[in-house]
C-alpha positions in Angstrom: -1.6 110.8 4.2 1.4 110.9 6.6 1.2 107.2 7.6 1.2 106.1 3.9 4.0 108.6 3.0 6.2 107.2 5.8 5.8 103.6 4.6 6.5 104.6 1.0 9.7 106.5 2.0 10.7 103.3 3.8 10.0 101.3 0.7 7.5 99.1 2.5 4.8 97.1 0.7 2.3 97.3 3.6 1.3 99.2 6.7 1.4 97.6 10.1 -1.9 96.8 11.8 -1.6 99.8 14.0 -0.9 102.1 11.0 -3.7 100.5 9.0 -6.2 101.2 11.8 -4.9 104.8 12.1 -5.6 105.3 8.4 -9.0 103.5 8.5 -10.2 105.5 11.5 -9.7 108.7 9.6 -12.2 107.4 7.0 -14.9 106.6 9.5 -14.1 102.9 10.1 -14.6 102.0 13.8 -11.4 100.3 15.1 -10.4 98.8 18.4 -9.0 100.8 21.3 -5.3 100.0 21.3 -1.8 101.2 22.0 1.6 100.4 20.5 4.1 99.6 23.3 7.8 98.8 23.3 8.1 96.6 26.5 6.2 94.5 29.0 6.0 97.3 31.5 4.3 99.6 29.1 2.0 96.8 28.0 0.8 96.2 31.6 0.4 99.9 32.2 -1.9 100.4 29.2 -3.8 97.2 29.9 -4.6 98.3 33.4 -5.6 101.8 32.2 -7.9 100.3 29.6 -9.2 97.4 31.7 -8.9 93.6 31.3 -9.3 91.4 29.4 -7.0 92.5 26.6 -5.3 91.1 23.5 -1.6 91.3 22.8 -0.3 91.2 19.3 3.2 91.4 17.9 3.7 94.4 15.6 6.0 95.1 12.7 5.9 95.5 8.9 7.0 91.8 8.5 4.4 90.4 10.9 1.5 90.5 8.4 -0.1 87.1 9.2 0.1 87.2 13.0 -2.1 84.2 13.8 0.0 81.9 11.6 3.2 83.3 13.1 1.7 82.6 16.6 2.3 86.2 17.8 -1.3 86.8 19.1 -2.5 86.2 22.7 -6.2 86.6 23.5 -8.2 87.1 26.6 -5.4 88.2 29.0 -6.9 88.8 32.4 -4.1 90.3 34.5 -0.6 91.8 34.6 1.1 88.4 35.0 -0.6 87.0 31.8 0.3 90.2 29.9 4.0 89.9 30.9 4.1 86.2 30.0 2.4 86.9 26.6 4.9 89.7 25.8 7.8 87.3 26.6 6.3 84.6 24.4 5.6 86.9 21.4 9.1 88.4 21.6 10.6 84.9 21.5 8.4 83.9 18.5 8.9 87.1 16.4 12.6 87.7 17.1 14.0 90.6 15.1 10.8 91.1 13.2 9.2 92.5 16.3 9.0 96.3 16.4 6.6 96.5 19.4 3.4 95.0 20.7 -0.2 96.1 20.3 -2.3 96.1 23.5 -5.9 95.9 22.3 -9.3 95.8 23.9 -10.9 92.3 23.8 -14.1 92.9 21.8 -16.8 90.4 22.6 -19.0 89.3 19.8 -19.7 86.1 17.8 -20.6 87.5 14.4 -17.7 88.1 12.1 -17.8 90.1 8.9 -15.2 91.1 6.3 -14.8 94.4 4.6 -12.1 95.8 2.4 -10.9 97.3 -0.8 -9.4 95.9 -4.0 -8.0 97.8 -7.0 -9.2 96.3 -10.2 -7.1 96.9 -13.3 -10.3 97.9 -15.3 -12.7 99.4 -12.7 -10.2 100.9 -10.2 -10.9 100.8 -6.4 -13.8 98.5 -5.5 -15.3 98.1 -2.0 -15.8 94.5 -0.7 -18.2 93.2 2.0 -19.3 89.8 3.2 -19.1 87.1 5.9 -15.7 87.1 7.7 -13.5 85.1 9.9 -12.8 81.5 8.9 -15.9 81.6 6.6 -14.4 84.1 4.2 -12.4 81.6 2.3 -14.8 78.6 2.8 -18.1 80.2 1.9 -16.8 83.1 -0.3 -20.0 85.0 0.5 -18.8 88.5 -0.5 -20.0 91.3 -2.9 -18.3 94.3 -4.5 -19.1 97.8 -5.6 -17.0 100.2 -7.7 -15.9 103.2 -5.5 -17.0 105.8 -4.6 -20.1 104.3 -3.1 -23.1 105.9 -1.3 -24.8 104.9 1.9 -27.6 103.4 -0.3 -25.0 101.3 -2.2 -23.6 100.1 1.1 -27.1 99.0 2.4 -27.6 97.2 -1.0 -24.4 95.3 -0.4 -25.6 94.2 3.0 -28.7 92.8 1.4 -26.8 91.1 -1.4 -24.8 88.5 0.6 -26.4 85.1 1.1 -25.8 85.3 4.8 -27.5 88.6 5.3 -29.6 87.3 8.2 -26.4 87.5 10.3 -27.1 91.3 10.4 -30.6 90.8 12.0 -31.5 90.2 15.6 -30.5 86.6 16.4 -30.5 84.4 19.5 -30.7 87.3 21.9 -28.2 89.4 19.9 -29.4 92.8 18.6 -29.4 93.7 14.9 -26.2 95.1 13.4 -25.9 98.9 13.4 -26.3 99.1 9.7 -25.8 102.9 9.6 -22.4 102.6 11.2 -21.6 99.7 8.9 -22.6 101.7 5.9 -20.4 104.6 7.1 -17.4 102.2 7.2 -18.0 100.9 3.7 -18.5 104.4 2.3 -15.3 105.4 4.0 -13.4 102.5 2.4 -14.5 103.6 -1.0 -13.4 107.2 -0.3 -10.0 105.9 1.0 -9.5 104.0 -2.3 -10.4 107.0 -4.5 -8.2 109.5 -2.6 -5.1 107.3 -2.2 -3.8 105.7 -5.4 -0.9 104.2 -3.5 -3.3 101.9 -1.6 -3.6 98.7 -3.5 -5.7 96.6 -1.1 -7.4 96.8 2.3 -8.4 93.8 4.3 -10.5 94.1 7.5 -11.0 90.6 8.8 -12.7 90.2 11.1 -15.0 93.2 11.2 -16.6 92.0 14.4 -20.1 92.9 15.5 -19.9 93.7 19.2 -22.5 92.4 21.7 -24.3 95.7 21.1 -24.3 95.2 17.3 -21.6 97.8 16.6 -19.0 96.9 13.9 -15.4 97.1 15.0 -12.3 96.4 12.9 -10.5 93.9 15.1 -7.7 93.2 12.6 -6.7 95.3 9.5 -4.1 95.3 6.8 -3.3 97.9 4.1 -1.3 96.7 1.2 0.5 99.4 -0.9 0.9 99.5 -4.6 
């Protein structure tokens, strides 16, 4: 994989969010529409092409925990807000900033987590569960040794305690389990085919208003 090879040549321990999503999309994981830009003018141009509201995030190999570093701005509704957000992110990130991600603002209230861990004994294992702030609080996740089948993925969805989050709920449609299973199968395949990938963290994997899973944030850690 070119994106992994480039990071390895540069002796990096992780991919950027943009690179991580490029890799994930090749394995059937649905990701946000986004573009990597170098300045505020490009950010505004892409935001207007894609349509507001948008999200702006600082991008760079050292900007792994963007929320904690305060280099994320949500729900930007016009060019003035995008320009101001770019200015603020640049000031916060300093030399670590290698660009900004202009990203679609995905609407949805149900947050899942998916990923990959490389166990010393079992090798690559796919992870799935409740995401967002609940990942660390509730620890409602399950694992399967890769590679996994679509049936394995559906079993994982039924295994978590909060499985009802995937059903129709308060006017929201049920999750698209077929698309979700495709993403989990893809994660397993990614782990089997790329020994240099140590870990993948997709949090949140947001369910859109239509029930479609979308990787809103993603990080690939290299061995």
